[in-house]
PDB file of N, CA, C and O in Angstrom:
ATOM      1  N   MET A   1      95.586  81.831 117.997  1.00  0.00           N
ATOM      2  CA  MET A   1      95.899  80.817 118.160  1.00  0.00           C
ATOM      3  C   MET A   1      95.936  81.187 119.787  1.00  0.00           C
ATOM      4  O   MET A   1      96.431  80.297 120.479  1.00  0.00           O
ATOM      5  N   ALA A   2      95.536  82.232 120.404  1.00  0.00           N
ATOM      6  CA  ALA A   2      95.760  81.916 121.943  1.00  0.00           C
ATOM      7  C   ALA A   2      94.258  82.361 122.360  1.00  0.00           C
ATOM      8  O   ALA A   2      93.987  82.327 123.561  1.00  0.00           O
ATOM      9  N   ILE A   3      92.960  82.907 121.150  1.00  0.00           N
ATOM     10  CA  ILE A   3      91.549  82.790 121.725  1.00  0.00           C
ATOM     11  C   ILE A   3      91.794  81.719 121.203  1.00  0.00           C
ATOM     12  O   ILE A   3      92.639  81.945 122.069  1.00  0.00           O
ATOM     13  N   LEU A   4      91.988  80.580 120.592  1.00  0.00           N
ATOM     14  CA  LEU A   4      91.137  79.645 120.123  1.00  0.00           C
ATOM     15  C   LEU A   4      91.968  78.493 121.635  1.00  0.00           C
ATOM     16  O   LEU A   4      91.283  77.540 122.008  1.00  0.00           O
ATOM     17  N   LEU A   5      93.160  78.691 122.229  1.00  0.00           N
ATOM     18  CA  LEU A   5      93.313  78.008 123.348  1.00  0.00           C
ATOM     19  C   LEU A   5      93.067  78.468 124.589  1.00  0.00           C
ATOM     20  O   LEU A   5      93.296  77.634 125.465  1.00  0.00           O
ATOM     21  N   GLY A   6      92.569  79.801 125.060  1.00  0.00           N
ATOM     22  CA  GLY A   6      91.040  80.160 125.697  1.00  0.00           C
ATOM     23  C   GLY A   6      90.334  79.654 125.401  1.00  0.00           C
ATOM     24  O   GLY A   6      90.359  78.656 126.122  1.00  0.00           O
ATOM     25  N   GLU A   7      89.206  79.531 124.447  1.00  0.00           N
ATOM     26  CA  GLU A   7      88.358  79.080 123.887  1.00  0.00           C
ATOM     27  C   GLU A   7      88.035  77.284 124.682  1.00  0.00           C
ATOM     28  O   GLU A   7      87.232  76.922 125.542  1.00  0.00           O
ATOM     29  N   ILE A   8      89.158  76.482 123.836  1.00  0.00           N
ATOM     30  CA  ILE A   8      89.414  75.341 124.150  1.00  0.00           C
ATOM     31  C   ILE A   8      89.793  75.028 126.348  1.00  0.00           C
ATOM     32  O   ILE A   8      89.452  74.114 127.099  1.00  0.00           O
ATOM     33  N   SER A   9      90.284  75.809 126.490  1.00  0.00           N
ATOM     34  CA  SER A   9      90.687  75.666 128.396  1.00  0.00           C
ATOM     35  C   SER A   9      89.022  76.207 128.890  1.00  0.00           C
ATOM     36  O   SER A   9      87.973  75.764 129.357  1.00  0.00           O
ATOM     37  N   ASP A  10      89.283  76.726 128.693  1.00  0.00           N
ATOM     38  CA  ASP A  10      87.190  78.175 128.582  1.00  0.00           C
ATOM     39  C   ASP A  10      85.899  75.844 128.992  1.00  0.00           C
ATOM     40  O   ASP A  10      84.935  75.523 129.686  1.00  0.00           O
ATOM     41  N   GLY A  11      86.505  75.365 128.369  1.00  0.00           N
ATOM     42  CA  GLY A  11      85.351  74.577 127.829  1.00  0.00           C
ATOM     43  C   GLY A  11      84.034  74.578 126.512  1.00  0.00           C
ATOM     44  O   GLY A  11      83.243  73.741 126.079  1.00  0.00           O
ATOM     45  N   ARG A  12      84.390  76.173 126.186  1.00  0.00           N
ATOM     46  CA  ARG A  12      83.630  76.657 125.121  1.00  0.00           C
ATOM     47  C   ARG A  12      83.794  75.720 124.070  1.00  0.00           C
ATOM     48  O   ARG A  12      82.762  75.370 123.498  1.00  0.00           O
ATOM     49  N   ILE A  13      85.029  75.171 123.641  1.00  0.00           N
ATOM     50  CA  ILE A  13      85.197  73.739 122.109  1.00  0.00           C
ATOM     51  C   ILE A  13      85.844  72.640 122.752  1.00  0.00           C
ATOM     52  O   ILE A  13      86.951  72.674 123.288  1.00  0.00           O
ATOM     53  N   ASP A  14      85.216  71.844 122.677  1.00  0.00           N
ATOM     54  CA  ASP A  14      86.231  70.411 122.446  1.00  0.00           C
ATOM     55  C   ASP A  14      87.401  70.826 121.971  1.00  0.00           C
ATOM     56  O   ASP A  14      87.580  71.735 121.161  1.00  0.00           O
ATOM     57  N   ALA A  15      88.406  69.967 122.621  1.00  0.00           N
ATOM     58  CA  ALA A  15      89.879  70.223 122.048  1.00  0.00           C
ATOM     59  C   ALA A  15      89.667  69.159 121.550  1.00  0.00           C
ATOM     60  O   ALA A  15      89.934  69.393 120.371  1.00  0.00           O
ATOM     61  N   GLU A  16      89.278  67.812 121.620  1.00  0.00           N
ATOM     62  CA  GLU A  16      88.781  67.152 119.993  1.00  0.00           C
ATOM     63  C   GLU A  16      88.381  67.403 118.410  1.00  0.00           C
ATOM     64  O   GLU A  16      88.557  66.826 117.337  1.00  0.00           O
ATOM     65  N   GLN A  17      87.661  68.749 118.953  1.00  0.00           N
ATOM     66  CA  GLN A  17      87.197  69.793 117.658  1.00  0.00           C
ATOM     67  C   GLN A  17      88.257  71.192 116.971  1.00  0.00           C
ATOM     68  O   GLN A  17      88.145  71.834 115.927  1.00  0.00           O
ATOM     69  N   ALA A  18      88.805  71.232 117.584  1.00  0.00           N
ATOM     70  CA  ALA A  18      89.823  72.832 117.335  1.00  0.00           C
ATOM     71  C   ALA A  18      90.127  72.530 116.965  1.00  0.00           C
ATOM     72  O   ALA A  18      91.151  73.031 117.429  1.00  0.00           O
ATOM     73  N   TRP A  19      90.648  71.637 115.904  1.00  0.00           N
ATOM     74  CA  TRP A  19      91.026  71.377 114.992  1.00  0.00           C
ATOM     75  C   TRP A  19      90.766  72.216 113.423  1.00  0.00           C
ATOM     76  O   TRP A  19      91.606  72.600 112.609  1.00  0.00           O
ATOM     77  N   PHE A  20      88.780  72.342 113.385  1.00  0.00           N
ATOM     78  CA  PHE A  20      88.109  73.194 113.356  1.00  0.00           C
ATOM     79  C   PHE A  20      88.017  74.391 112.964  1.00  0.00           C
ATOM     80  O   PHE A  20      87.472  74.678 111.899  1.00  0.00           O
ATOM     81  N   TRP A  21      88.540  75.271 113.770  1.00  0.00           N
ATOM     82  CA  TRP A  21      88.420  76.430 114.446  1.00  0.00           C
ATOM     83  C   TRP A  21      89.506  77.066 113.996  1.00  0.00           C
ATOM     84  O   TRP A  21      89.293  78.155 113.463  1.00  0.00           O
ATOM     85  N   THR A  22      91.027  76.549 114.087  1.00  0.00           N
ATOM     86  CA  THR A  22      91.793  77.323 112.583  1.00  0.00           C
ATOM     87  C   THR A  22      91.678  77.916 111.317  1.00  0.00           C
ATOM     88  O   THR A  22      90.949  77.553 110.395  1.00  0.00           O
ATOM     89  N   ARG A  23      92.599  79.029 111.357  1.00  0.00           N
ATOM     90  CA  ARG A  23      91.956  79.982 110.026  1.00  0.00           C
ATOM     91  C   ARG A  23      92.336  78.853 109.756  1.00  0.00           C
ATOM     92  O   ARG A  23      91.439  78.153 110.226  1.00  0.00           O
ATOM     93  N   GLU A  24      93.229  78.052 109.212  1.00  0.00           N
ATOM     94  CA  GLU A  24      93.920  77.834 107.601  1.00  0.00           C
ATOM     95  C   GLU A  24      92.290  76.688 108.312  1.00  0.00           C
ATOM     96  O   GLU A  24      91.585  76.626 107.305  1.00  0.00           O
ATOM     97  N   TRP A  25      91.734  76.099 109.155  1.00  0.00           N
ATOM     98  CA  TRP A  25      90.601  75.057 108.013  1.00  0.00           C
ATOM     99  C   TRP A  25      89.385  76.586 107.886  1.00  0.00           C
ATOM    100  O   TRP A  25      89.079  77.247 106.893  1.00  0.00           O
ATOM    101  N   GLN A  26      89.083  76.674 108.865  1.00  0.00           N
ATOM    102  CA  GLN A  26      87.305  78.273 108.342  1.00  0.00           C
ATOM    103  C   GLN A  26      88.276  79.017 106.832  1.00  0.00           C
ATOM    104  O   GLN A  26      87.683  79.556 105.897  1.00  0.00           O
ATOM    105  N   ALA A  27      89.597  78.899 106.891  1.00  0.00           N
ATOM    106  CA  ALA A  27      89.412  79.481 106.195  1.00  0.00           C
ATOM    107  C   ALA A  27      88.906  78.309 104.484  1.00  0.00           C
ATOM    108  O   ALA A  27      87.876  78.712 103.945  1.00  0.00           O
ATOM    109  N   ARG A  28      89.415  77.360 103.961  1.00  0.00           N
ATOM    110  CA  ARG A  28      89.130  76.640 103.510  1.00  0.00           C
ATOM    111  C   ARG A  28      87.725  76.008 103.265  1.00  0.00           C
ATOM    112  O   ARG A  28      87.289  75.268 102.384  1.00  0.00           O
ATOM    113  N   GLU A  29      86.947  76.827 104.858  1.00  0.00           N
ATOM    114  CA  GLU A  29      85.544  75.788 104.406  1.00  0.00           C
ATOM    115  C   GLU A  29      84.252  77.080 104.216  1.00  0.00           C
ATOM    116  O   GLU A  29      83.045  76.874 104.090  1.00  0.00           O
ATOM    117  N   ARG A  30      85.304  79.062 104.261  1.00  0.00           N
ATOM    118  CA  ARG A  30      85.009  79.847 103.963  1.00  0.00           C
ATOM    119  C   ARG A  30      84.850  78.965 101.816  1.00  0.00           C
ATOM    120  O   ARG A  30      83.810  78.703 101.211  1.00  0.00           O
ATOM    121  N   GLU A  31      86.033  78.820 101.424  1.00  0.00           N
ATOM    122  CA  GLU A  31      85.870  78.618  99.785  1.00  0.00           C
ATOM    123  C   GLU A  31      85.103  77.292  99.877  1.00  0.00           C
ATOM    124  O   GLU A  31      83.999  77.540  99.392  1.00  0.00           O
ATOM    125  N   ALA A  32      85.128  76.410 100.139  1.00  0.00           N
ATOM    126  CA  ALA A  32      83.712  75.551  99.912  1.00  0.00           C
ATOM    127  C   ALA A  32      82.435  76.098 100.258  1.00  0.00           C
ATOM    128  O   ALA A  32      81.388  75.597  99.846  1.00  0.00           O
ATOM    129  N   ASP A  33      82.465  76.764 100.748  1.00  0.00           N
ATOM    130  CA  ASP A  33      81.134  77.515 100.985  1.00  0.00           C
ATOM    131  C   ASP A  33      80.912  78.606  99.098  1.00  0.00           C
ATOM    132  O   ASP A  33      79.950  78.771  98.347  1.00  0.00           O
ATOM    133  N   ASP A  34      82.382  79.078  99.069  1.00  0.00           N
ATOM    134  CA  ASP A  34      81.789  80.374  97.465  1.00  0.00           C
ATOM    135  C   ASP A  34      81.804  78.633  96.659  1.00  0.00           C
ATOM    136  O   ASP A  34      80.708  78.084  96.773  1.00  0.00           O
ATOM    137  N   ASP A  35      82.593  78.009  96.108  1.00  0.00           N
ATOM    138  CA  ASP A  35      81.910  76.750  95.004  1.00  0.00           C
ATOM    139  C   ASP A  35      80.728  76.269  95.665  1.00  0.00           C
ATOM    140  O   ASP A  35      80.279  75.389  94.931  1.00  0.00           O
ATOM    141  N   ARG A  36      80.079  76.382  96.559  1.00  0.00           N
ATOM    142  CA  ARG A  36      78.715  75.753  96.742  1.00  0.00           C
ATOM    143  C   ARG A  36      77.467  76.386  95.746  1.00  0.00           C
ATOM    144  O   ARG A  36      76.589  75.984  94.982  1.00  0.00           O
ATOM    145  N   ALA A  37      78.095  77.843  96.379  1.00  0.00           N
ATOM    146  CA  ALA A  37      77.264  79.241  96.359  1.00  0.00           C
ATOM    147  C   ALA A  37      77.264  79.354  94.716  1.00  0.00           C
ATOM    148  O   ALA A  37      76.196  79.357  94.103  1.00  0.00           O
ATOM    149  N   ALA A  38      78.785  79.463  93.914  1.00  0.00           N
ATOM    150  CA  ALA A  38      79.300  78.707  92.753  1.00  0.00           C
ATOM    151  C   ALA A  38      78.146  77.833  92.082  1.00  0.00           C
ATOM    152  O   ALA A  38      77.660  78.177  91.004  1.00  0.00           O
ATOM    153  N   GLY A  39      77.963  77.334  92.379  1.00  0.00           N
ATOM    154  CA  GLY A  39      77.374  76.301  91.517  1.00  0.00           C
ATOM    155  C   GLY A  39      78.446  75.029  90.774  1.00  0.00           C
ATOM    156  O   GLY A  39      78.090  74.234  89.904  1.00  0.00           O
ATOM    157  N   ARG A  40      80.093  75.143  91.530  1.00  0.00           N
ATOM    158  CA  ARG A  40      81.456  74.486  91.884  1.00  0.00           C
ATOM    159  C   ARG A  40      81.260  73.318  91.880  1.00  0.00           C
ATOM    160  O   ARG A  40      82.405  72.895  92.037  1.00  0.00           O
ATOM    161  N   GLY A  41      80.307  72.035  91.779  1.00  0.00           N
ATOM    162  CA  GLY A  41      80.197  70.886  92.260  1.00  0.00           C
ATOM    163  C   GLY A  41      79.786  69.967  91.858  1.00  0.00           C
ATOM    164  O   GLY A  41      79.147  70.316  90.865  1.00  0.00           O
ATOM    165  N   THR A  42      79.707  68.799  91.986  1.00  0.00           N
ATOM    166  CA  THR A  42      78.397  66.947  91.602  1.00  0.00           C
ATOM    167  C   THR A  42      77.925  66.915  92.401  1.00  0.00           C
ATOM    168  O   THR A  42      78.560  66.836  93.453  1.00  0.00           O
ATOM    169  N   ARG A  43      76.357  66.963  92.405  1.00  0.00           N
ATOM    170  CA  ARG A  43      75.988  65.986  93.076  1.00  0.00           C
ATOM    171  C   ARG A  43      75.124  64.474  92.492  1.00  0.00           C
ATOM    172  O   ARG A  43      74.491  64.344  91.443  1.00  0.00           O
ATOM    173  N   TYR A  44      75.325  63.639  93.381  1.00  0.00           N
ATOM    174  CA  TYR A  44      74.777  62.933  93.209  1.00  0.00           C
ATOM    175  C   TYR A  44      74.093  61.960  93.795  1.00  0.00           C
ATOM    176  O   TYR A  44      74.375  61.686  94.961  1.00  0.00           O
ATOM    177  N   GLU A  45      73.082  61.258  93.131  1.00  0.00           N
ATOM    178  CA  GLU A  45      71.862  61.014  93.635  1.00  0.00           C
ATOM    179  C   GLU A  45      72.034  59.422  94.443  1.00  0.00           C
ATOM    180  O   GLU A  45      71.130  58.629  94.707  1.00  0.00           O
ATOM    181  N   GLY A  46      73.224  59.315  94.664  1.00  0.00           N
ATOM    182  CA  GLY A  46      72.776  57.919  95.383  1.00  0.00           C
ATOM    183  C   GLY A  46      74.590  57.101  95.386  1.00  0.00           C
ATOM    184  O   GLY A  46      75.206  56.931  94.334  1.00  0.00           O
ATOM    185  N   ASP A  47      74.993  56.817  96.371  1.00  0.00           N
ATOM    186  CA  ASP A  47      76.168  56.050  96.578  1.00  0.00           C
ATOM    187  C   ASP A  47      76.969  55.207  95.390  1.00  0.00           C
ATOM    188  O   ASP A  47      78.137  55.168  95.002  1.00  0.00           O
ATOM    189  N   GLU A  48      76.063  54.730  95.116  1.00  0.00           N
ATOM    190  CA  GLU A  48      76.022  53.741  93.245  1.00  0.00           C
ATOM    191  C   GLU A  48      76.805  55.308  92.721  1.00  0.00           C
ATOM    192  O   GLU A  48      77.799  55.868  93.183  1.00  0.00           O
ATOM    193  N   GLU A  49      76.285  55.531  92.071  1.00  0.00           N
ATOM    194  CA  GLU A  49      76.902  56.752  91.761  1.00  0.00           C
ATOM    195  C   GLU A  49      78.315  57.461  91.622  1.00  0.00           C
ATOM    196  O   GLU A  49      79.063  57.411  90.646  1.00  0.00           O
ATOM    197  N   PHE A  50      78.491  58.068  92.705  1.00  0.00           N
ATOM    198  CA  PHE A  50      79.126  58.702  93.841  1.00  0.00           C
ATOM    199  C   PHE A  50      80.579  57.559  93.823  1.00  0.00           C
ATOM    200  O   PHE A  50      81.740  57.962  93.746  1.00  0.00           O
ATOM    201  N   LEU A  51      80.220  56.267  93.901  1.00  0.00           N
ATOM    202  CA  LEU A  51      81.359  55.298  94.182  1.00  0.00           C
ATOM    203  C   LEU A  51      81.548  54.947  92.827  1.00  0.00           C
ATOM    204  O   LEU A  51      82.699  54.552  92.640  1.00  0.00           O
ATOM    205  N   ALA A  52      80.681  54.944  91.575  1.00  0.00           N
ATOM    206  CA  ALA A  52      80.766  54.623  90.207  1.00  0.00           C
ATOM    207  C   ALA A  52      81.845  56.327  89.705  1.00  0.00           C
ATOM    208  O   ALA A  52      82.754  56.068  88.917  1.00  0.00           O
ATOM    209  N   ALA A  53      81.749  57.720  90.084  1.00  0.00           N
ATOM    210  CA  ALA A  53      82.283  58.139  89.656  1.00  0.00           C
ATOM    211  C   ALA A  53      83.993  58.759  89.917  1.00  0.00           C
ATOM    212  O   ALA A  53      84.913  59.029  89.145  1.00  0.00           O
ATOM    213  N   LEU A  54      83.841  58.799  91.280  1.00  0.00           N
ATOM    214  CA  LEU A  54      84.943  57.721  91.787  1.00  0.00           C
ATOM    215  C   LEU A  54      85.966  57.115  91.453  1.00  0.00           C
ATOM    216  O   LEU A  54      87.110  57.466  91.166  1.00  0.00           O
ATOM    217  N   ASP A  55      85.473  56.220  91.514  1.00  0.00           N
ATOM    218  CA  ASP A  55      86.542  54.794  90.281  1.00  0.00           C
ATOM    219  C   ASP A  55      87.368  55.342  89.119  1.00  0.00           C
ATOM    220  O   ASP A  55      88.587  55.457  88.996  1.00  0.00           O
ATOM    221  N   GLU A  56      86.106  55.723  88.098  1.00  0.00           N
ATOM    222  CA  GLU A  56      85.644  56.932  87.229  1.00  0.00           C
ATOM    223  C   GLU A  56      87.903  57.849  86.797  1.00  0.00           C
ATOM    224  O   GLU A  56      88.795  57.871  85.949  1.00  0.00           O
ATOM    225  N   ARG A  57      87.545  58.329  88.111  1.00  0.00           N
ATOM    226  CA  ARG A  57      88.072  59.525  88.484  1.00  0.00           C
ATOM    227  C   ARG A  57      89.672  58.970  89.385  1.00  0.00           C
ATOM    228  O   ARG A  57      90.741  59.420  89.798  1.00  0.00           O
ATOM    229  N   THR A  58      88.987  57.871  89.308  1.00  0.00           N
ATOM    230  CA  THR A  58      91.222  57.739  89.999  1.00  0.00           C
ATOM    231  C   THR A  58      91.410  56.247  89.185  1.00  0.00           C
ATOM    232  O   THR A  58      92.326  55.507  89.542  1.00  0.00           O
ATOM    233  N   LYS A  59      90.605  55.890  88.207  1.00  0.00           N
ATOM    234  CA  LYS A  59      91.501  54.706  87.995  1.00  0.00           C
ATOM    235  C   LYS A  59      93.164  54.784  87.033  1.00  0.00           C
ATOM    236  O   LYS A  59      93.532  55.740  86.350  1.00  0.00           O
ATOM    237  N   PRO A  60      93.681  53.900  87.188  1.00  0.00           N
ATOM    238  CA  PRO A  60      95.164  54.802  86.315  1.00  0.00           C
ATOM    239  C   PRO A  60      94.884  55.772  85.260  1.00  0.00           C
ATOM    240  O   PRO A  60      93.795  56.338  85.171  1.00  0.00           O
ATOM    241  N   LEU A  61      95.912  55.978  84.417  1.00  0.00           N
ATOM    242  CA  LEU A  61      95.489  56.878  82.864  1.00  0.00           C
ATOM    243  C   LEU A  61      95.635  55.504  81.806  1.00  0.00           C
ATOM    244  O   LEU A  61      95.268  55.556  80.633  1.00  0.00           O
ATOM    245  N   ASP A  62      96.047  54.660  82.242  1.00  0.00           N
ATOM    246  CA  ASP A  62      96.384  53.139  81.302  1.00  0.00           C
ATOM    247  C   ASP A  62      95.250  52.441  81.282  1.00  0.00           C
ATOM    248  O   ASP A  62      95.157  51.561  80.426  1.00  0.00           O
ATOM    249  N   ALA A  63      94.348  52.621  82.032  1.00  0.00           N
ATOM    250  CA  ALA A  63      93.401  51.098  82.316  1.00  0.00           C
ATOM    251  C   ALA A  63      93.130  51.210  81.064  1.00  0.00           C
ATOM    252  O   ALA A  63      93.371  50.289  80.283  1.00  0.00           O
ATOM    253  N   ASP A  64      92.528  52.484  80.644  1.00  0.00           N
ATOM    254  CA  ASP A  64      91.757  51.784  78.912  1.00  0.00           C
ATOM    255  C   ASP A  64      92.846  51.830  77.578  1.00  0.00           C
ATOM    256  O   ASP A  64      92.453  52.129  76.451  1.00  0.00           O
ATOM    257  N   ALA A  65      94.516  51.428  77.939  1.00  0.00           N
ATOM    258  CA  ALA A  65      94.648  51.034  76.887  1.00  0.00           C
ATOM    259  C   ALA A  65      94.104  49.093  76.541  1.00  0.00           C
ATOM    260  O   ALA A  65      94.226  48.609  75.415  1.00  0.00           O
TER     261      ALA A  65
END
């Protein structure tokens, strides 16, 4: 954390963007990179397709009853 604070105070990292450079966030970025490299993910051709898939995944369990 001290290194991050030094980078912010030196002006090399914008304080508004410091969250991105935390150890925890960078670990999640590496996870996402690994998932993408392994083909774990879904690509949508457009907004409509994405929103329809999101609606389907978030509808209540009893919506089809």
